[in-house]
N, C-alpha and C positions, 0 to 999 in steps of 0.2 A: 246086846254087846256091840259096840262100835268097832268094826273091823276095817274101816276105811283108813288108808294111809294118809297122814297129814300132807297138805299141799306143800308145806315148807317147814321142815324140821331142823333147819340150820339157823344160826344166829346171823344177823346182818353183819356185813364187813365192819371191822373195828375202825378202819380208816376209809371214809367214803371217797375222799379226793386228796390229792397232794399237788402243790403248785409252788414254784420258785418265784422270788421277787425279781426285779429288773436286773440287779447286779449279781444275782445268784448267791447272795450272802445269807439269806434266810429262806426257809420254806414253811408254808402254812398247810395245815391238815384239817379237812372238814370231817366232823364226827357226828354220830347219832345224837349227841347231846351238847354240841358246841364246837370249839375249834382249839387247836394248839399251834404254837409257832416255835420253830427249831432253828438253831444255828446250823447252816449248811456245812460248815467245815468240820464241826465237832459232833454233830447230831445230838447236841444237848438242848433240852427245852429252855427257852429264854425266859419263860414265866410259867406260872401254873396254868392249867387248862381253864379256858373261859367257858363256864357252864351256862348254857342258854335254855336248858329244858326243852330242846327241840333240835332236829337234825339240820346240819349245814352241808349242802351238797357241793358248794364251791366257796373257797375263801382265797381272795387275791390281795396280797399286800401292795400298798402304794410305796414303792421304793423302800427306804428304811424308816418310814414314818409310823405313827401310831394309827393310821387309817387303813381299813380293809374294805373290800367290796364283798358282800356276802349274798349268797342265794340259798334259800332253803332247800332241803333234800332229805333223802332217807325215808324210813318208815313213818316217822312223825315229824314232818318239816317244821322248823321254827317259823319260817316265812313262806309265803306263796311262791311258787316257781316262776311267776311272772313279774316278780319284783326284785330290784337290786337295792340292797341296803348298804349305805356307806356307814361303816361302824367306826367310832372313835374308841380305841381300846384303852386310852388313858382315862377317859370319862366313863367308859363302860356303857355307852349309849349310842343309839343310831342318830346320825346328824342329817342324812339325806335319804330320800326314797325315790326311785325311778320305777314307774309301773308301765307294763306293756300288755298287749292283748294276747300274746302267745308266750309259751314257756321259754325261758332263757337257756340257751345252750352253753354260753360262756361269757365271762366279763374280762376285759383287759383294761388296765387302769395305770395312769402315770400321774405325775404332779400337775399336768396340764390338760389331760384328756381322759374321758371315760368312753369305752367302746363296749357296746352290748350286742352280743351275737344271738340272733334268733335263727330258726331253722332255715328261713329263706331271705334273711336280710341282716345287714350290719348297720348299727346306729351309732353315730359319732356325736359326742357332747364335749363341750368345754367344761373342765372341772372347776367349778366355782360354787359359792354359797347357793346361788340359783343356777343350776346347770343350763347352759344354752345349747340347744340342738343345732349342730353344724351341718348335718347331712344324714341321709339314709341311702343305703346302697343295696340293690337287689342282688341275691346270690342264688346259685343252685342249692339243692338240699345240702345242708351242712350239719349233720347230726353230731359230729365231733367238736363243733364249735371252733374250727380252725381259724386262727387270726393271730397276727403279729403286730404289735404296736411299738414303733420307734419314736424318736424325737421329731423326725420330719416325714416319715413314711408309715403307711398302714397297709398291710397286705392280707388278703383273704380270698376264698374261692370266688371265681367269676360266675356269670350267669350260665355259662356253658360248662358242663362237667369236665374236670381236668384242667380248666383254665384258672389263672390267678389274676386278681385285680390289685394293682399298685396305686395307692391314692396318696398324693402329696397333701399333707395336713394343712399347709398354708394356703394353697390355691384350690385344693380339692380336684386337681387335674387327675385323670385316670389313665393308666397304661395297662395293657393286657399282655400276660405271658401265656402263650399256648403250651402249657407245661406237659400235659399228658392227655391221652384219649380216654382214659378211665377216670372216674371220680377221685379226687384227692383224698389221701389218708393222713399225710403229715406235711408240715410247713415250718420253715424257720427263716429268720432274717438276721443277718450278721450284725455285730455290734456297731460297725460304721455304716450300716444300712446300704452297703454297696453290693451285697451278694444275697441272693434268695435261693434256698434249697427246697426241693419238692419231692414227694413220693406219692404214688397212686395206690389204689386199693390192691392192685396186683402185687406190689412190693418187691419186684425184681430189679427195677432200674430206678436210680436216683438221679435227679437232674439239678444242675447248678446254673444260676442265671445272674446276669448283670442287671441291676436295677436302673443303671444309667441309660442303657440303650436297648434293654430287653433281649439281649443276645444270650445264647446258651454258651456257657463257659466250659461245662463238662457233663458227661454222662457216665455214671458209675454203676457197676453191677454189684448189688448186694448178694444175689444168688440166682440160681436157676429156678428153684421151686417158689411158687407164690407164698407170700407171708404177709401178715398184718404188721405194718410198721408202727411201732409205738411212739417213737420220738426221733426227731432230727435236731442236731445242735451243732452250729458252726462255732469253732473256737474263737476266743476274743481277738486274736490277730488274723482271723480268716485263713489260717493255714490248713486246718483240718476240719473234716465233717465226721461227726459221730452219729451212729444210728443204732437203734434197738428194735427188735421185732419179737413176735411170738415164738420164734425159734430159740428164744432164751440166749441170744448171742448179741454182744456189743461189737460192732464193726467200726473201724476207724479208717478214713480215706484221706489221702493227700488232696488238697485243692490246688488248682492251677493259679499261678500269679495273675493278678489283674493287670490289664494293659494300661498304658498311660491315658490320661484324660482325652487325648486326641484320637485314641483308638488304634494307633499305629505303632506304639512303642513296644519295647520288649517287656518280658514278664516282670522281673523284680527290679529292673534298673531305671524305670521311668520315674518322673518327678511329680506325677499327678497326685491329687489329694487322696484318691481311692486306692493307691498302691499300699501294700503292706510290706513289712520288713521281709527281706528275702531269706534271711538266715537266723531265725531265733535259736537260742541255745537250749540244750536239754539240761534239766536239773534245777530250774528256777531262775530268778532274776539276777542272781549273783554271777551268772556266767561261768560257774564252776565246772559244768559238764562239757562234753564235746560239742562241736558246732554242726548244725544240720547241713552245712555246705559240704561236709566230708563225704557222706554216703547216703544213698537212698535205702529203701527197705530191702533191695536185692543186692546191695553192695556196690552199685554203680555210682560214680560221681554224679551229683544232681545236675540235670541238664544234658548229660552225656548219653543217656539212653532213654528213648521215649517209651520203652516197654518195661520201665522199672517196676511198676505194679501190675504187670500182666501175669495172670496166674499160670499161663502156659509158656512163659519165657520166650525163646526165639521163635517158637511156632506161631506166636501171635502176630509176627511180622510177615508171615508168608501170605501170598495172595490167595484169594478165594476161600479163605478159612471161615468157618461159621462164626457168628458174633459172640457166642459163648466163649470162644477161644481168644478173639481179638479184644474183647471188652476189658476195661480197667476194673480190677478188684480191690478189696481193702488191703491196706498195708499191714494191718494187725487186727486181731479179734480176740475176744475173751467171753467166757460164759458169765452171765449174771443170773441171779435167782428171781424167777417169777414168783415163787412161793407156793406152798400148798394152800388150796382154797377149799371151802366147804363143798361137799358132794353136790354135783349138779351145777356148779358154777365154773366157768372158764374165762380167762382174760379176753378171749375173742367174743364173748357174749353168748356162746352157744351152750349146749348141755354137756355135762361131764360124763360121769360113769353111767353105764346102762341102768335104767330104772330110777334115775335121779328125778327129782321133782321138776316138772315143766315150768313151775312158777318162777324158778330161778333164772329163766331166760328172759323174763320181763325186765326192761331197763329200770335201773334205780332212779327214782324221781330226783331231779335237780343236779345229777352228777353228769359232767360232760362225757358224752359217749355212752352214757347209761351204765357204765361199769367202773369200778375203782381202777384208776390208771396204773399201768405198769411201765417200767423202763423209762421213766422221765429223766432226761439227761440235763445236767447243769455243769458248765465248765467253771472250775474254781480258779484256774490260771491256764496258760497256754499248753500245759502238758498234763494237767490233773482234772479229773471230772468225777462227779458223783452220779449214781443211778438210783432213782427213788421208785418205790412201789407202794401202792395202797392196798386195802383189803384186810383180811384177817392176819396174814403173814406180811405185815408192812415192814419193808426193809430200806435201809440206807447202805449203799456200797460205794467205796471209793476206788478208782482206778487211776493209774499213772502210766505214761508212755516212757519207756526206758530203752536204752541201747544195749543190745546183747552181743553175742559173739559174731564176728565177721561183719560188724556194723549193721546188723539187722535190728530193726525196732520191734518192740513187742509191748503188749498191754499187761500190766501186773495189777492184781487186786491188792490194795494196801490194807483194807479192813472193811468190816461190815457190822451192822447193828440192827436188831429189831427195835425200832424207835418207839413202838407203843408199849413196850414192856417197862 
């Protein structure tokens, strides 16, 4: 009689990975037997599942085209983890293959470039019928495959833990952001590529940087207790920064206005190309809602109080107060669902309940970070965002920023779905 407990008595996660395309209009999901593509606004599948008879650990859409970058993953990978497959979903066939000597952590792709992230390097290619290698950049250990690809900039971890490399795609010139002293956990680049946001493994402080001169624009406090930051996302107009963590909380922060191109102008009134609108309206593009110039999150006129998002109000302005009192906190927060997962599996990659199978702590092959991602943020417009999660309990949630009593802003959950059902 066999009395040994099975090493793994749970099924593999239904969704191995989830990833948004460039304009956040679609998201692709890697599965144990293929992949699916969904409309980000409605959470409806845009086509039937593509069955490949093998696992896909990562599926990245090329803008709104029929091309995807696939990496094998899961229990029975369709492709080796050291190969990137460019897939034509219209013809249902692979059209390009890039092979490497090490496992691929993540792929970023646009209409012009392919970026392949390995554990200790980032490889840049020109996207063409015969991809041309444009450069290879050494990095510190990058197990989460952190990388952001824009139209003119590429950013990823530096060779020193906690640093960020900014690469100009045209010239391949490199700038360094000394972002944190601890290794990076999350990274985002704004739509206009003027702002970069970072978080370290500690997860208490978020930092915001200018990509033009590598200066620090803001330091924001997510919380006092350490946390694993899942995702950072700058709003399309660079007015807000959204962040999720393993605390199952979505935080929203105000971002400071960018200075003029000369570096000496005021916040929202300068005429530099990097400036954003100083007063976007709530409630959509029709301008039907109140104007953000009216009040801040604490009821002060914007620009009239520097402690508008200070958690401890007037005490934050007193001298010799500790940093946890004087730091800038989120203007609003909301709970999002991480989802119930099989026994022995947790989003942070550790063990769950006591007595759970140790084999579940082994990273899933081909999946960025080794675990189905949670809390992936995508902005639908300047006031509405979605939060995506993979795993068995794969969810889509939509949140919007609203104006409440006394001019206070808050996050409301508009709806949610289990998109694998």
